[in-house]
C-alpha positions in Angstrom: 94.3 62.2 96.6 96.1 59.0 97.6 99.8 58.5 97.0 100.7 55.2 95.4 103.5 53.1 96.8 105.6 53.6 93.6 105.1 57.3 93.9 106.2 57.3 97.5 109.3 55.2 96.6 110.2 57.5 93.8 109.8 60.6 96.0 112.0 59.0 98.8 114.6 57.9 96.2 114.8 61.4 94.7 115.2 63.0 98.2 117.9 60.5 99.1 119.8 61.3 95.8 119.6 65.0 96.4 120.8 64.6 99.9 123.8 62.5 98.8 124.6 65.0 96.1 124.6 67.9 98.6 126.8 66.0 101.0 129.2 65.0 98.2 129.5 68.7 97.2 130.1 69.8 100.7 132.8 67.2 101.2 134.6 68.2 98.0 134.3 71.9 98.9 136.0 71.3 102.2 139.1 69.4 101.0 142.2 71.3 102.1 143.6 73.4 99.3 146.5 71.8 97.4 145.7 68.3 98.7 146.6 65.8 96.1 147.9 68.4 93.6 151.5 68.7 94.8 153.8 67.9 91.9 156.9 67.7 94.1 155.3 65.1 96.3 154.1 63.1 93.3 157.7 63.0 91.9 158.9 61.9 95.3 156.4 59.1 95.3 158.0 57.6 92.1 161.6 57.5 93.3 163.5 58.2 96.4 163.7 61.9 97.1 167.2 63.2 96.7 169.1 63.9 99.9 171.8 66.4 100.9 174.7 64.1 101.7 176.5 66.7 103.8 173.3 67.3 105.9 171.4 64.0 106.3 168.7 65.5 108.5 168.0 68.3 106.0 164.5 68.3 104.4 164.6 66.5 101.0 163.9 69.1 98.3 161.3 67.0 96.4 159.0 66.7 99.4 156.3 69.2 98.5 155.5 72.8 99.3 153.8 74.7 102.0 152.9 73.6 105.5 153.1 69.9 105.9 154.4 66.8 107.7 157.0 65.0 105.7 157.6 61.3 106.6 160.4 59.3 105.0 159.7 55.6 105.2 163.3 54.8 104.2 165.0 57.1 106.7 162.5 56.7 109.5 162.5 60.5 109.9 159.8 63.2 110.2 160.0 66.9 109.3 157.4 69.4 110.5 157.5 72.1 107.8 155.9 75.6 108.2 154.1 77.5 105.5 157.3 79.3 104.5 159.0 75.9 103.8 161.2 76.2 106.9 161.7 73.1 109.1 160.1 73.7 112.5 161.3 70.3 113.9 162.8 67.1 112.7 163.1 63.8 114.5 163.5 60.0 114.0 160.7 57.6 114.5 160.2 53.8 114.8 157.8 52.6 112.1 155.1 49.9 112.5 155.2 46.8 110.4 152.9 48.4 107.8 154.2 51.3 105.7 152.0 53.7 103.8 152.7 54.1 100.1 154.5 57.3 99.1 152.1 60.1 98.3 150.1 63.0 99.7 147.7 62.3 102.6 145.7 64.4 105.1 145.2 63.8 108.8 141.9 62.0 109.1 141.6 61.5 112.8 143.3 62.1 116.1 143.0 60.5 119.6 144.5 61.9 122.8 145.0 58.5 124.4 144.3 55.0 123.2 145.7 51.5 123.4 147.9 50.8 120.3 147.4 47.8 118.1 150.4 46.2 119.9 148.6 46.6 123.3 150.8 49.5 124.5 149.0 52.7 125.9 149.8 55.5 123.5 149.0 59.3 123.3 148.7 62.0 120.7 147.7 59.7 117.9 147.6 61.4 114.5 146.2 59.1 111.8 146.6 59.8 108.1 146.3 56.6 106.1 144.8 53.1 106.0 146.6 50.2 104.4 144.7 46.9 104.0 142.5 47.7 107.0 145.4 48.9 109.2 145.2 52.5 110.4 148.6 54.3 110.0 149.6 57.2 112.1 152.0 58.8 114.5 151.9 58.2 118.2 154.0 58.2 121.4 154.0 55.4 124.0 152.8 56.8 127.3 155.8 55.2 129.1 158.1 56.4 126.2 159.4 52.9 125.5 160.1 51.9 121.9 158.1 49.2 120.2 159.1 45.6 120.5 161.4 44.9 117.5 160.3 41.2 117.4 156.7 42.1 116.7 155.1 40.4 113.7 151.5 41.6 113.9 150.3 44.2 111.3 150.7 47.5 113.1 150.5 51.0 111.6 151.7 53.0 114.6 154.8 55.2 113.8 156.3 55.7 117.2 157.9 58.9 118.2 159.2 60.2 121.6 156.7 61.9 123.9 158.3 65.3 123.3 158.1 64.8 119.5 154.5 63.5 119.9 153.6 66.7 121.7 155.0 68.7 118.8 153.2 66.6 116.2 149.9 66.9 118.2 150.1 70.7 118.2 151.2 70.9 114.5 149.1 68.3 112.6 145.4 68.9 113.0 142.5 67.3 111.0 143.0 67.9 107.3 146.7 68.8 107.7 148.9 67.6 104.8 151.2 64.6 105.3 153.7 63.8 102.5 155.1 60.3 102.6 158.4 59.9 100.7 161.0 57.1 100.2 
């Protein structure tokens, strides 16, 4: 029995839709638990997270729960927070010219060494957002120099020292939660 061209197209289309459905289910089943459902981070996205005036490097209380990276775009500070809510490390960073919006993200990709969008060789790149086509993530300059403050190009590299970059690299693997606050 011969198969008509319309029957073949129908069969291929059905197979493609089933495949897409299976892949979509697998993707949704592998989302890290709690991603996007953190009420504390959502509240921090609306207003500036409150700070402890006596301890300016203390983790802001409205920055989520559980193991996470917390990045304050207003304070240019990062906290690496363990599952128990304790701060493992905190440090200052130098942001790029493009800031991510406050919210909850996940680490989407990592690169051991690349050339940054400003032409500087960087290492331990941990990307978590994309803003208008610009990848946003943490990195350390291989020569440990800070970015040029007069730069005007759209850059999403949030520069940290090499020592802090090593700590971030070990802590924030693919899928790890990153909470951006004001």
